[in-house]
N, C-alpha and C positions, 0 to 999 in steps of 0.2 A: 478630398472633397466628397460628402457624401452623396450631395445631390446637386446637380445644374440648378441655375435659377429657373431656366423654362421648366424643370421637372417640379421644382415646388409651386411655380405659378400655374400649372397646369392642375396641380391637387388645390390649389386655393380656388381655381374655377369649380372644380367640382364639389368641394367644400361647401360654397358659396351658393350652389343651387339648393342645399339642404339645411344652411342656417346662414344668417348674415355675420358678417365680421363683428366682433366684440369691441367695446370701446377701450379707449386708455385715456385716463386723466392724470394730470398735475394736481394733486392734494395740497393744499397750503398748509394744512394743520401739521401733516407728515413733514412738510419741508421744515416749519418751525421745530419740530421733535429733534430731527436729524442733522439739520444743517445743510442740506442735499436738496436739490430740485427733484422730487420724488414722483416718478410716472408709474402708476398701476395699470397693469395690463387685466383687465376684468373677464377673464375665463369663468368665472362664477356668473357671468351672465348669459351665458351658452344655454342650450336648449336642454343640456343634463346636469348644468351647474359645474362643469369641468372641462378641461380641454380634449379629455378622452372622446368626446363626441366627433372630433375632427378625423381621427385616425380611423375609428371605426365606418367612418364614411369610406374613406379611400380604401380600408381594407376589405368590406365587403363588396364595394365595386370590383376589385381586384378578384376577388373569390368567384365572384359571378362569371367574370369572364374567363378566367381559368380552368374553373371546376363547375361548368352549367349545371351538373347534375347532382351537385352535392344538395343534401336535404337539409343543412343545418351547420350549426357551430357549436361548439362546447369550450368553455373556458372557466377561468377561477378570478376571483375579484376581491376586495374588501368593499368594492361598490360602485365607483365611478366608471371605471372600466367595463364593469358589468352592466350597467345602465347604458351605456353608449353601444355596447354590442347589440345588446337587446333591440334598442330603438333603430339601429341600421338595420339588423338581421329581420326583423318582425315586418319592416317597411316593404322588402323584397320577398316577404313570404315564405322565410327561412325559420325554421325551429332556432331557438337559443338556449341551451342548457348551460345554467351559471351556477358553478360550486363557490361557497364561502364558507370560512371556517365557523364552528360554533362560537356561539356569543358575537356575532358580527353586529354592526350597527342595524338596529330595528328599522329605523325610517329609510335607511338605504336598502334595506332588502325591501321594504314595501315599495318603494320607487323602481326597483328592478322588475319587480312582479306587475307593476303599472305598466311597464315598457313591454311587457309581454315574455319576461325571461322564467323559464321553468327552474326555480332555485332549489338547489340541494346544498345541505350544511355536511361538512366532512372536517375532521380535524381539528387541531388548535390554533392553526396560524395560516396566513396565506400561502406560504410555500408547501405546506401538507395539502392544503387544498387543491394548488396546482398541480402537484404530482398525481394526484388522483384524477382530476380532469383529464390529465393528458393521458393518462392510463386507460380511462374508459373511452375514449375517443373511437378508436378502432372498434370496439365491441358494438358500439351504437351506431357506426357508420356515419360519425359527423366530423368535421374539418375541426382539428384542434387550433384554438387561437391563443399564441403564445402572449407572453406580455410584452414582448419586444419582437417587432417584425418590421422590415423594410417598409411595406407598405402602411404600416402603422404611423412610422416615424415621418414619412412623407406628408400624410395628412396633418399630423400634429406640427409639422415645421410651417404650416399656414398661420399659426398664430404669430410665431417670429418672425415671418415675412410683414404680417399686419403691423407689428408692433414697431419694428425698426423702419417702416415706411411711415407710418403714422406719427410716432413720435419725434421729437427734435433728435440730433445725434445724442445716442447715450454714452456715457462713459463706463457703465458697468449695468448687467442685469443678474438679479439673484433668482435664482430657480429651485423649487425642490426636488429633490431625487426619490423615487420610489424604486421602479426596475430601469426608469432611465430613458424612456420614450420623450418624456417632456424637455428635459435637458438638451438631449440629442437633437430635437427638433429646433431649439433655439440656436445650439451651435450649428447645424446646418443650413438656417435661413442666414446667420451672420457671415459664415464661409463664402456661401453663395453670392451675397451683397457685396465681398470684399470690404467689411467693416472690421475695425479694430477693438471693438466693443470686449470688454472682459465679460466671460459669463463665469458666473460664480454659483457652485452648486450648494446645496442646503440638505443635510439629513438630521434626523433626530439622534441625540446622543444615545439612544436606547436602540437604535436601529443602524448603527452606523457603518453598514457594510461597504457601501459605495465607497464612502471618505477611506477607510483603511485599505480598500481594495486600490484606489488610485495611487494612494500612498506605497503598495507594496507592488505594484506593477502587474498583479495578478488578483483574481478574485478572492476574497477573504469572506468565508461564512461567519455571522456571528452566533451565538448559541440560542439567542431569542431576539425578539423584535416588540417588546411589548411598550407600547406607545399609543397614546391617545390619539396622535395625528397619523389615524390608519392609511391613508395615503402613501406614507413614507415606511410603513411597517412591514419590512422586506428582509429576510434573514440571508437569502442566496443572491447575489450580485449577479447580472447577467453580462456573458462575458463580451457578446457584439456591442452591448451599450457601453460596457467600460473601455472598449475599443474607441469608442468615440469620445467619450467626455473625460477619460483618462488624460490625453494629452490636449482636449479640447477647453477643457475647464481652466480657469487662470487659479482655482483652489475650490476647496469644497470645506465648509463648516459644519460644526455641528452644533446645534441648538437644543436646549433643555426643555423639559415639559413645561417648566415654568415661564421660560421664554417664550414658548409659543402660546400659552393661555395670556400672556401679557399682550403678544402682539394682536391675538382673538379680539381681546377687549378695546386694543387701541385702534384698530380697524373698525370696528363698530363706533368707538366715540368720535374719531376724526373723519370718515367717510360713511357711515351707518350703511356698511356693507357688512353681512354675515359672511364670516369665514371659518371654515372647518380647519384642523390643525394643520394639516398641509397647506393649505391655503393661506395660512398667516406665516408659515415658517419662513419665507423669502424676507418678509419685513423683519422678522425676529433676528434674522441673520444680518440685516442692514443695520440694527439698532444696537446688535452684538459689536460691530465693525466701529460704530460710533465716529470719532473725529477722522477716520480713514477717509471717509467719503464726505465729509464738509466740503462745500463748495464745488462739488460734483454734480453733474446729471445723472441719475440712477433709475433704472427701471426694476420694478417688483412684479413679480407673477402672481396674481391672486386666482389660484385654482386648487379646490372647488370651494364651494358654498354649503356643502351638504351635510351641516352637523345636526347630530340629534337634539331635540329640545332640551333634555335634562342637562347633557354636559353644558351646551351653550349656556342655559341658566346658571349654572353653577360658575361658569367661568366669570360670566357679567357679575356674578356676586362676590368674585375676588378669590375664588380658590382654583386649584388644576384638579381636573377630573381624573379619575383612575383610569388607566387603559383597559 
């Protein structure tokens, strides 16, 4: 077990001092489409539009307690993690240096700067930017925030705790996978509560490292991670996350770019929520499984809602945006 129930409850109390719990709703039009009772956990309604805000709160709290002289943090992101870390760090007076790859989301970059991030562009993808951020940390005297850390996951697990306690008993929950903190948080909450809910991971067909790694039982890097669902655009799986979701997930599904775009359209049509690619991936996987979930009660994680205006307009117009 990754965390005890009291450890997650302590994290939830800390998180809720900085943000309210997010809602979960059963949407009847999604039920009509799938034949399942579909509950959506709306992490897109959090203060940064994604679950990452939770892990940043617990991580920065831990950092302040264990490294009181630390002047700031340095990390890498495609956007949601960076917004969350900048928000939490700046709230306590710390610097927040954030690396992104060239060509990153314009609107996510603007949001990170608005939260106080010192934004730097490097490399052609997330993993290259991450390597540079970690390399630079010591030279600048900043604490390197990895994409996966125990204190990040403990905070993230608070959304799983909220969901499992607020929704009726769920047969399965679909969760997107980037570096893995989101699915590991859900698995941790499920196990701490002693539930039998299936946790089903979701990756992009264009960034399937987590799926390949779980099947191989060891990290499998992919040559590229070119997907418009940038929250899942990871080439190099994280071993410590794989150690949790490998045995903890019932299965991991890969969804195509077209399936994700269709799910973005469906979420807007059926719930009038805006979802970025990674935010819609869980619904795309549920739709892919079709009859397998008919008659069951299913959870879908919607995180996040930070899609740029141009790609969103293109999707609503019936096309799939380029990565």
